[in-house]
C-alpha positions as CSV (number, residue, x, y, z in Angstrom):
1,M,-19.6,-28.8,-3.3
2,G,-16.9,-30.8,-1.4
3,Q,-14.8,-30.9,-4.6
4,N,-14.8,-27.1,-4.9
5,S,-13.7,-26.8,-1.2
6,A,-10.9,-29.2,-1.8
7,S,-9.7,-27.3,-4.8
8,I,-9.7,-24.0,-2.8
9,D,-7.7,-25.7,0.0
10,T,-5.3,-27.0,-2.6
11,A,-4.9,-23.6,-4.2
12,K,-4.2,-22.0,-0.8
13,K,-1.6,-24.7,0.0
14,V,0.1,-24.2,-3.4
15,K,0.2,-20.4,-2.8
16,E,1.8,-20.9,0.7
17,L,4.3,-23.3,-0.7
18,Q,5.2,-21.0,-3.6
19,E,5.8,-18.2,-1.0
20,Q,8.1,-20.5,1.0
21,V,10.0,-21.4,-2.2
22,N,10.5,-17.8,-3.0
23,D,11.7,-17.0,0.5
24,L,14.1,-19.9,0.4
25,K,15.4,-18.9,-3.1
26,E,16.2,-15.4,-1.7
27,L,17.9,-16.9,1.3
28,V,20.1,-19.2,-0.8
29,N,21.1,-16.4,-3.1
30,T,22.0,-14.2,-0.1
31,L,24.1,-17.1,1.4
32,L,25.8,-17.8,-1.9
33,S,26.7,-14.1,-2.3
34,V,28.2,-14.0,1.2
35,I,30.1,-17.2,0.6
36,C,31.5,-16.2,-2.8
37,E,32.5,-12.6,-1.8
38,E,36.2,-12.1,-1.3
39,P,37.4,-10.5,1.9
40,D,38.4,-7.2,0.2
41,G,34.8,-6.9,-1.1
42,V,35.8,-7.5,-4.7
43,S,34.3,-10.5,-6.4
44,S,36.6,-10.7,-9.4
45,G,38.0,-14.1,-8.5
46,A,41.5,-12.8,-8.9
47,S,44.2,-13.5,-6.4
48,P,45.2,-10.7,-4.1
49,A,47.6,-8.1,-5.5
50,F,50.9,-7.4,-4.0
51,G,50.6,-5.6,-0.7
52,Q,47.1,-6.6,0.2
53,N,46.4,-8.1,3.5
54,Q,46.3,-11.9,3.3
55,A,44.7,-12.5,6.7
56,N,41.1,-13.5,7.1
57,Y,40.9,-15.5,3.8
58,C,38.4,-18.3,3.9
59,M,38.9,-21.5,1.9
């Protein structure tokens, strides 16, 4: 009976940890999206075209 209780506790803990991992994955993806987005909102990776404002660029 003690072994069954331990396996239930382990299953609960694994479920909690999996939820935390999923939350952290979502946070990391959001942060990477924010970091990689260019100031003009275009994430093409191209350099700014002539006439575009060059202020507020983050390196």
